[in-house]
C-alpha angles and dihedrals in degrees: 000000000000093000093050091050092051092052092047092051091051092051090050090049092054093046092053093052113112115236145121129270124234090254093053091048092052093047093049092048091051090051090049092051091052093048092050092045092052091050093049092050092050090049093049091050091051092047091053092049090049091053090051092048091049091048091050090048090051092050092051092047091052091048091048092049091048093048090049091052093049091049095047092051094045091052088058094051116132132201114269118240091234138357125025114347099205126008111205128181131154091268106026140045130185130180142151126249140162120267106247113270093009141078090233114122123217135180119237122202128195118190118184112190140110095039100309145061113237132192135210133177130200127229116266108290092008131128131258110299115249095228141003121239109169110089111229100166119024123192097037114173103175128075097200100075104141128042129175113217116193115326104311112021124092123189118206118198124179124180115191138183125193109263091224089059092053092047096049098046114011090170091053108080106203115194113273121227111239122206120190132192133171126206125200109210097225095175092064136077120215093261100053100076 
């Protein structure tokens, strides 16, 4: 009888132990997998949105920097000794200015076509460059960049879109950001243009 009682007490002891069954373990692991999967999906979506925001901010910064460079250079334009002083069309602008720190004159050309604004500069004493190669504003979407108002005021307008937006969805036309600046040509009288 003593041996039977010892076996029965061991069986009762093991039945009274707290624990989880195999079914409870499988259900809780399945729930954990769904919770972790949802968290990773939310993280991936927010990381993708952050990359897009950063790319758009970089595009706007490059456009703002390029527009500022064009405006600063145009403000320093000087009358040419002979011929046209400033040539303005919707997509190109050329003018003469002094090289910084010298009395040497150079021609500067801006061409804004094919999705970017480009810049070229002649050698000292040279003529207007034939074409511009250095990209100043990438991602350009408008074709009416330069406009002459009156005799001595030039408006510069650049509209840009992020290049990654264009590559991802060429059919989806996201709104372009437009930056505008105006330059009064203070070194010119009304009759020099």
